[in-house]
A tleap script that builds the chain and sets N, CA, C and O, in Angstrom:
source leaprc.protein.ff14SB
mol = sequence {
  NMET ASP THR LYS ASN SER VAL ASP TRP ILE
  LYS LEU ILE GLY GLY GLY PHE SER MET MET
  THR ALA PRO PHE ALA VAL HIE PRO HIE ASP
  ARG ASN ARG ALA ASN GLU TYR VAL LYS LYS
  ALA ARG ALA HIE GLY PHE THR VAL ALA ASP
  ALA VAL GLY HIE ALA LYS HIE TYR LEU GLN
  SER ALA LYS GLY TRP PRO TYR ASN GLU ASP
  GLU GLN ILE GLN ARG VAL LYS THR PHE MET
  ALA GLY LYS LEU PRO SER CSER
}
set mol.1.N position { -58.708 39.244 41.846 }
set mol.1.CA position { -57.411 39.548 41.700 }
set mol.1.C position { -57.303 41.074 42.094 }
set mol.1.O position { -56.680 41.770 41.292 }
set mol.2.N position { -57.927 41.822 43.447 }
set mol.2.CA position { -58.310 43.207 43.085 }
set mol.2.C position { -57.270 44.182 43.796 }
set mol.2.O position { -57.258 45.395 43.585 }
set mol.3.N position { -56.115 43.314 44.940 }
set mol.3.CA position { -55.361 44.195 45.629 }
set mol.3.C position { -54.002 44.214 44.958 }
set mol.3.O position { -53.820 43.388 44.063 }
set mol.4.N position { -53.022 45.051 45.277 }
set mol.4.CA position { -51.439 45.018 44.523 }
set mol.4.C position { -51.078 43.801 45.654 }
set mol.4.O position { -50.168 43.218 45.065 }
set mol.5.N position { -51.244 43.182 46.765 }
set mol.5.CA position { -50.471 42.677 47.094 }
set mol.5.C position { -51.288 41.138 47.387 }
set mol.5.O position { -50.954 40.376 48.294 }
set mol.6.N position { -51.983 40.976 46.790 }
set mol.6.CA position { -53.156 39.590 46.531 }
set mol.6.C position { -51.982 38.448 46.726 }
set mol.6.O position { -50.779 38.627 46.540 }
set mol.7.N position { -52.441 37.583 47.026 }
set mol.7.CA position { -51.618 36.155 47.116 }
set mol.7.C position { -52.090 35.800 45.807 }
set mol.7.O position { -51.517 34.728 45.612 }
set mol.8.N position { -52.781 36.045 44.799 }
set mol.8.CA position { -53.089 35.505 43.468 }
set mol.8.C position { -52.082 36.242 42.763 }
set mol.8.O position { -51.689 35.566 41.813 }
set mol.9.N position { -51.424 37.503 42.848 }
set mol.9.CA position { -50.919 38.173 41.958 }
set mol.9.C position { -49.419 37.548 42.406 }
set mol.9.O position { -48.630 37.450 41.466 }
set mol.10.N position { -49.015 37.191 43.487 }
set mol.10.CA position { -47.697 36.860 43.753 }
set mol.10.C position { -47.959 35.138 43.361 }
set mol.10.O position { -46.891 34.531 43.269 }
set mol.11.N position { -48.723 34.612 43.215 }
set mol.11.CA position { -48.979 33.460 42.516 }
set mol.11.C position { -48.806 33.382 41.060 }
set mol.11.O position { -48.349 32.393 40.486 }
set mol.12.N position { -49.234 34.593 40.417 }
set mol.12.CA position { -49.499 34.560 39.175 }
set mol.12.C position { -47.902 35.059 38.684 }
set mol.12.O position { -47.568 34.704 37.554 }
set mol.13.N position { -46.987 35.809 39.438 }
set mol.13.CA position { -45.817 36.142 39.043 }
set mol.13.C position { -45.096 35.063 39.288 }
set mol.13.O position { -43.955 35.312 38.901 }
set mol.14.N position { -45.152 34.067 39.697 }
set mol.14.CA position { -44.446 32.995 40.396 }
set mol.14.C position { -44.276 32.115 38.878 }
set mol.14.O position { -43.183 31.637 38.573 }
set mol.15.N position { -45.158 32.011 38.229 }
set mol.15.CA position { -45.394 31.284 37.056 }
set mol.15.C position { -44.104 31.704 36.003 }
set mol.15.O position { -43.634 30.817 35.291 }
set mol.16.N position { -43.693 32.751 35.955 }
set mol.16.CA position { -42.773 32.830 35.465 }
set mol.16.C position { -41.329 32.574 35.722 }
set mol.16.O position { -40.432 32.836 34.921 }
set mol.17.N position { -41.160 32.008 36.977 }
set mol.17.CA position { -40.315 31.493 37.785 }
set mol.17.C position { -40.220 29.928 37.590 }
set mol.17.O position { -39.351 29.248 38.137 }
set mol.18.N position { -41.381 29.330 36.602 }
set mol.18.CA position { -41.760 27.853 36.716 }
set mol.18.C position { -42.238 27.493 38.088 }
set mol.18.O position { -42.205 26.345 38.531 }
set mol.19.N position { -42.742 28.673 38.822 }
set mol.19.CA position { -43.740 27.886 40.553 }
set mol.19.C position { -42.392 27.478 41.123 }
set mol.19.O position { -42.607 26.553 41.906 }
set mol.20.N position { -41.266 27.725 41.079 }
set mol.20.CA position { -39.929 27.239 41.554 }
set mol.20.C position { -38.957 28.607 41.822 }
set mol.20.O position { -39.263 29.664 42.375 }
set mol.21.N position { -37.944 28.274 41.348 }
set mol.21.CA position { -36.666 29.381 41.364 }
set mol.21.C position { -35.853 29.684 40.232 }
set mol.21.O position { -34.800 30.303 40.080 }
set mol.22.N position { -36.915 28.862 39.215 }
set mol.22.CA position { -36.194 29.039 37.684 }
set mol.22.C position { -35.702 30.383 37.707 }
set mol.22.O position { -36.021 31.222 38.550 }
set mol.23.N position { -34.703 30.603 36.499 }
set mol.23.CA position { -34.360 32.196 35.884 }
set mol.23.C position { -35.591 32.515 35.446 }
set mol.23.O position { -36.205 31.697 34.762 }
set mol.24.N position { -36.136 33.724 35.759 }
set mol.24.CA position { -37.430 34.503 35.447 }
set mol.24.C position { -37.694 34.720 33.955 }
set mol.24.O position { -37.107 35.608 33.336 }
set mol.25.N position { -38.848 33.657 33.214 }
set mol.25.CA position { -39.328 34.007 31.896 }
set mol.25.C position { -38.113 33.664 30.910 }
set mol.25.O position { -37.976 34.357 29.903 }
set mol.26.N position { -37.261 32.651 31.164 }
set mol.26.CA position { -36.160 32.448 30.260 }
set mol.26.C position { -36.878 30.912 29.517 }
set mol.26.O position { -36.845 30.848 28.288 }
set mol.27.N position { -37.328 30.059 30.085 }
set mol.27.CA position { -38.313 28.900 29.390 }
set mol.27.C position { -39.613 29.624 28.519 }
set mol.27.O position { -40.307 30.542 28.955 }
set mol.28.N position { -39.734 29.072 27.388 }
set mol.28.CA position { -40.805 29.613 26.828 }
set mol.28.C position { -41.918 29.536 27.633 }
set mol.28.O position { -42.665 30.501 27.798 }
set mol.29.N position { -42.103 28.361 28.194 }
set mol.29.CA position { -43.690 28.145 29.019 }
set mol.29.C position { -43.518 29.146 30.222 }
set mol.29.O position { -44.612 29.616 30.532 }
set mol.30.N position { -42.432 29.639 31.033 }
set mol.30.CA position { -42.287 30.323 31.788 }
set mol.30.C position { -42.618 31.869 31.195 }
set mol.30.O position { -43.534 32.553 31.652 }
set mol.31.N position { -41.734 32.307 30.114 }
set mol.31.CA position { -42.226 33.222 29.570 }
set mol.31.C position { -43.670 33.629 29.094 }
set mol.31.O position { -43.963 34.819 28.985 }
set mol.32.N position { -44.613 32.576 28.798 }
set mol.32.CA position { -45.665 32.690 28.426 }
set mol.32.C position { -46.471 33.070 29.785 }
set mol.32.O position { -47.349 33.916 29.611 }
set mol.33.N position { -46.324 32.607 31.035 }
set mol.33.CA position { -46.652 32.413 32.085 }
set mol.33.C position { -46.669 34.156 32.819 }
set mol.33.O position { -47.616 34.700 33.385 }
set mol.34.N position { -45.350 34.689 32.570 }
set mol.34.CA position { -45.106 35.742 32.722 }
set mol.34.C position { -45.659 37.072 31.913 }
set mol.34.O position { -45.771 38.263 32.206 }
set mol.35.N position { -45.913 36.368 30.890 }
set mol.35.CA position { -46.530 37.652 29.993 }
set mol.35.C position { -48.239 37.711 30.068 }
set mol.35.O position { -49.026 38.580 29.694 }
set mol.36.N position { -48.445 36.411 30.713 }
set mol.36.CA position { -50.007 36.530 31.258 }
set mol.36.C position { -50.053 37.532 32.611 }
set mol.36.O position { -51.074 38.157 32.899 }
set mol.37.N position { -48.880 37.601 33.364 }
set mol.37.CA position { -48.777 38.065 34.551 }
set mol.37.C position { -48.978 39.847 33.613 }
set mol.37.O position { -49.921 40.542 33.991 }
set mol.38.N position { -48.386 40.202 32.882 }
set mol.38.CA position { -47.980 41.555 32.429 }
set mol.38.C position { -49.284 42.031 32.044 }
set mol.38.O position { -49.738 43.110 32.424 }
set mol.39.N position { -50.025 41.031 31.108 }
set mol.39.CA position { -51.656 41.379 30.474 }
set mol.39.C position { -52.266 41.781 31.483 }
set mol.39.O position { -53.004 42.761 31.391 }
set mol.40.N position { -52.078 41.053 32.781 }
set mol.40.CA position { -53.560 41.180 33.785 }
set mol.40.C position { -53.103 42.681 34.754 }
set mol.40.O position { -53.899 43.523 35.169 }
set mol.41.N position { -51.460 42.679 34.954 }
set mol.41.CA position { -50.982 43.615 35.907 }
set mol.41.C position { -51.330 45.223 34.949 }
set mol.41.O position { -51.756 46.172 35.608 }
set mol.42.N position { -51.140 45.375 33.627 }
set mol.42.CA position { -51.006 46.304 32.796 }
set mol.42.C position { -52.907 46.904 33.273 }
set mol.42.O position { -53.363 48.032 33.459 }
set mol.43.N position { -53.421 45.808 33.310 }
set mol.43.CA position { -54.970 46.075 33.044 }
set mol.43.C position { -55.663 46.558 34.407 }
set mol.43.O position { -56.821 46.908 34.637 }
set mol.44.N position { -54.293 46.425 35.400 }
set mol.44.CA position { -55.130 46.824 36.962 }
set mol.44.C position { -54.339 48.358 37.267 }
set mol.44.O position { -54.473 48.997 38.310 }
set mol.45.N position { -53.323 48.849 35.856 }
set mol.45.CA position { -52.564 49.849 36.250 }
set mol.45.C position { -51.009 49.626 37.336 }
set mol.45.O position { -50.485 50.480 38.051 }
set mol.46.N position { -50.662 48.464 37.161 }
set mol.46.CA position { -49.525 48.108 37.960 }
set mol.46.C position { -47.943 48.494 37.308 }
set mol.46.O position { -47.687 48.211 36.137 }
set mol.47.N position { -47.281 48.933 37.895 }
set mol.47.CA position { -45.761 49.532 37.279 }
set mol.47.C position { -44.933 48.282 37.698 }
set mol.47.O position { -45.276 47.318 38.383 }
set mol.48.N position { -43.552 48.612 36.998 }
set mol.48.CA position { -42.419 48.065 37.318 }
set mol.48.C position { -42.409 47.860 38.344 }
set mol.48.O position { -42.561 46.653 38.537 }
set mol.49.N position { -42.290 48.491 39.338 }
set mol.49.CA position { -42.161 48.610 40.678 }
set mol.49.C position { -42.904 47.280 41.744 }
set mol.49.O position { -42.468 46.512 42.601 }
set mol.50.N position { -44.090 47.522 41.181 }
set mol.50.CA position { -45.058 46.386 41.556 }
set mol.50.C position { -44.826 45.087 41.112 }
set mol.50.O position { -45.154 44.155 41.846 }
set mol.51.N position { -44.350 44.889 40.105 }
set mol.51.CA position { -44.057 43.627 39.943 }
set mol.51.C position { -42.716 42.872 40.416 }
set mol.51.O position { -42.537 41.660 40.298 }
set mol.52.N position { -41.652 43.940 41.061 }
set mol.52.CA position { -40.761 43.544 41.537 }
set mol.52.C position { -41.263 43.190 42.899 }
set mol.52.O position { -40.815 42.249 43.555 }
set mol.53.N position { -42.234 44.007 43.298 }
set mol.53.CA position { -42.480 43.623 44.671 }
set mol.53.C position { -43.187 42.333 44.624 }
set mol.53.O position { -43.039 41.602 45.603 }
set mol.54.N position { -43.776 42.012 43.857 }
set mol.54.CA position { -44.604 40.534 43.870 }
set mol.54.C position { -43.553 39.514 43.814 }
set mol.54.O position { -43.674 38.500 44.502 }
set mol.55.N position { -42.115 39.759 42.748 }
set mol.55.CA position { -41.483 38.599 42.642 }
set mol.55.C position { -40.480 38.568 43.941 }
set mol.55.O position { -39.869 37.589 44.370 }
set mol.56.N position { -40.480 39.859 44.428 }
set mol.56.CA position { -39.517 39.709 45.975 }
set mol.56.C position { -40.242 38.821 46.784 }
set mol.56.O position { -39.753 37.742 47.116 }
set mol.57.N position { -41.477 39.212 47.167 }
set mol.57.CA position { -42.339 38.311 48.009 }
set mol.57.C position { -42.580 36.774 47.446 }
set mol.57.O position { -42.577 35.833 48.240 }
set mol.58.N position { -42.773 36.592 46.149 }
set mol.58.CA position { -42.986 35.283 45.821 }
set mol.58.C position { -41.365 34.563 45.970 }
set mol.58.O position { -41.468 33.349 46.142 }
set mol.59.N position { -40.264 34.930 45.948 }
set mol.59.CA position { -39.109 34.378 46.223 }
set mol.59.C position { -38.734 34.142 47.441 }
set mol.59.O position { -37.773 33.400 47.646 }
set mol.60.N position { -39.465 34.764 48.526 }
set mol.60.CA position { -39.196 34.753 49.765 }
set mol.60.C position { -39.660 33.422 50.311 }
set mol.60.O position { -39.062 32.971 51.288 }
set mol.61.N position { -40.705 32.718 49.761 }
set mol.61.CA position { -41.164 31.480 49.870 }
set mol.61.C position { -41.066 30.320 48.799 }
set mol.61.O position { -41.468 29.173 48.995 }
set mol.62.N position { -40.575 30.703 47.832 }
set mol.62.CA position { -40.213 29.854 46.644 }
set mol.62.C position { -39.847 28.508 47.400 }
set mol.62.O position { -39.691 28.501 48.621 }
set mol.63.N position { -39.708 27.286 46.563 }
set mol.63.CA position { -39.169 26.033 46.569 }
set mol.63.C position { -38.246 26.218 45.349 }
set mol.63.O position { -38.483 26.830 44.307 }
set mol.64.N position { -37.121 25.536 45.728 }
set mol.64.CA position { -36.386 25.356 44.404 }
set mol.64.C position { -34.649 25.390 44.619 }
set mol.64.O position { -34.225 25.584 45.758 }
set mol.65.N position { -34.026 25.263 43.886 }
set mol.65.CA position { -32.752 25.542 43.889 }
set mol.65.C position { -31.910 26.958 44.197 }
set mol.65.O position { -32.222 28.050 43.722 }
set mol.66.N position { -30.902 26.736 44.993 }
set mol.66.CA position { -30.596 28.370 45.174 }
set mol.66.C position { -30.338 29.267 44.124 }
set mol.66.O position { -30.097 28.776 43.021 }
set mol.67.N position { -30.342 30.543 44.262 }
set mol.67.CA position { -30.556 31.759 43.312 }
set mol.67.C position { -30.011 32.742 43.564 }
set mol.67.O position { -29.792 32.727 44.776 }
set mol.68.N position { -29.654 33.605 43.135 }
set mol.68.CA position { -29.185 34.923 43.613 }
set mol.68.C position { -30.194 36.038 43.248 }
set mol.68.O position { -30.314 36.553 42.136 }
set mol.69.N position { -30.931 36.339 44.412 }
set mol.69.CA position { -31.956 37.402 44.165 }
set mol.69.C position { -31.732 38.856 43.291 }
set mol.69.O position { -32.595 39.327 42.551 }
set mol.70.N position { -30.731 39.310 43.473 }
set mol.70.CA position { -30.332 40.368 42.674 }
set mol.70.C position { -30.492 39.973 40.988 }
set mol.70.O position { -31.175 40.551 40.142 }
set mol.71.N position { -29.916 39.196 40.890 }
set mol.71.CA position { -29.721 38.644 39.518 }
set mol.71.C position { -31.769 38.037 38.823 }
set mol.71.O position { -32.378 38.330 37.794 }
set mol.72.N position { -32.083 37.315 39.814 }
set mol.72.CA position { -33.709 37.406 39.383 }
set mol.72.C position { -34.387 38.670 39.249 }
set mol.72.O position { -35.211 38.979 38.388 }
set mol.73.N position { -33.874 39.479 40.358 }
set mol.73.CA position { -34.875 40.539 40.114 }
set mol.73.C position { -34.690 41.670 38.913 }
set mol.73.O position { -35.568 42.364 38.401 }
set mol.74.N position { -33.220 41.633 38.617 }
set mol.74.CA position { -32.877 42.308 37.187 }
set mol.74.C position { -33.420 41.466 36.219 }
set mol.74.O position { -33.640 42.109 35.193 }
set mol.75.N position { -33.657 40.559 36.147 }
set mol.75.CA position { -34.430 39.772 34.957 }
set mol.75.C position { -35.795 40.084 34.993 }
set mol.75.O position { -36.394 40.186 33.922 }
set mol.76.N position { -36.392 40.255 36.076 }
set mol.76.CA position { -37.826 40.871 36.231 }
set mol.76.C position { -37.956 42.323 35.842 }
set mol.76.O position { -39.020 42.737 35.382 }
set mol.77.N position { -36.926 43.100 36.008 }
set mol.77.CA position { -36.959 44.211 35.939 }
set mol.77.C position { -36.543 44.373 34.113 }
set mol.77.O position { -36.824 45.313 33.368 }
set mol.78.N position { -36.003 43.447 33.880 }
set mol.78.CA position { -35.540 43.722 32.257 }
set mol.78.C position { -36.895 43.310 31.635 }
set mol.78.O position { -37.296 43.939 30.656 }
set mol.79.N position { -37.561 42.381 32.099 }
set mol.79.CA position { -38.628 41.391 31.307 }
set mol.79.C position { -39.737 42.794 31.208 }
set mol.79.O position { -40.256 43.325 30.227 }
set mol.80.N position { -39.806 43.036 32.355 }
set mol.80.CA position { -41.260 44.014 32.380 }
set mol.80.C position { -40.897 45.617 31.941 }
set mol.80.O position { -41.711 46.541 31.933 }
set mol.81.N position { -39.469 45.701 31.580 }
set mol.81.CA position { -39.500 47.255 30.865 }
set mol.81.C position { -39.872 47.278 29.656 }
set mol.81.O position { -39.584 46.425 28.816 }
set mol.82.N position { -40.690 48.482 29.447 }
set mol.82.CA position { -41.666 48.440 28.418 }
set mol.82.C position { -42.864 47.994 28.218 }
set mol.82.O position { -43.657 48.528 27.443 }
set mol.83.N position { -43.147 46.779 29.031 }
set mol.83.CA position { -44.482 46.212 29.257 }
set mol.83.C position { -45.206 46.970 30.026 }
set mol.83.O position { -46.274 47.453 29.650 }
set mol.84.N position { -44.635 47.179 31.336 }
set mol.84.CA position { -45.294 48.206 32.328 }
set mol.84.C position { -44.463 49.556 32.481 }
set mol.84.O position { -43.254 49.775 32.404 }
set mol.85.N position { -45.738 50.516 32.766 }
set mol.85.CA position { -45.103 51.841 33.471 }
set mol.85.C position { -43.889 51.586 33.864 }
set mol.85.O position { -43.714 50.369 33.928 }
set mol.86.N position { -42.823 52.294 34.203 }
set mol.86.CA position { -41.730 52.345 35.103 }
set mol.86.C position { -41.872 52.982 36.613 }
set mol.86.O position { -40.983 52.830 37.451 }
set mol.87.N position { -43.110 53.727 36.878 }
set mol.87.CA position { -43.594 54.431 37.826 }
set mol.87.C position { -45.209 54.683 38.197 }
set mol.87.O position { -45.520 55.395 39.152 }
savepdb mol mol.pdb
quit
């Protein structure tokens, strides 16, 4: 996982959505996977904006039930706030 737009980063953040379109980091397993993304993203100097970009990219091809993208992205921002730099 070397680049900011690597498929691995997209897949990693997808774990927070239960690899579907579940609400981000609500279920304990999804929250654990989202925290794994945070741990690795922080080590690479990623920001909340990077995480949002990965989440948007992930959701474009995710399979699952219908979702509201604005709500999902807000969940990502809220979860990442304080865990990753804001800019």
